[in-house]
C-alpha angles and dihedrals in degrees: 000000000000114000117223121232090254091050091050093051093046094044094051090046092054092046090048091054091046088048087228101156098187094049091043092052091047090075095058131076119249089248097044116163123211120195140181097237095204097053096026087229114156103232098186143336132208136026096272093059092038091054093048091050094051094042086066093042093051092053086078105091092193094059115122134159121204119198109229099175138351131200120188117195117172105297096350128086121192115197125189105205142185112209120196132184097043098088139356094279129041116268117230111211143167119214122192114199119198112200135194132175094350097314137097102241102175137019125196118193125203 
């Protein structure tokens, strides 16, 4: 069954908050690209690097992401998020998820 862009964004968010690495990774393509949207720096590419990065992230038991707002436009999902547990104050972020054929293929973080 093909997952819609909204289903992909919601599913990865729930897996993130559960710190379920396998389920989280199941929403992303094997060649996923993650970029810093402000600097255009490519942060990492590919599932192996992606998995290593989030293994470390998910070791933080206080980690939680709250969805503030979501916009879905065709194959793109834009999430405004509030992330707690990473630092003393909550981190406000925007994540843009590009999807294709039932996978998240690229993520841009602001």
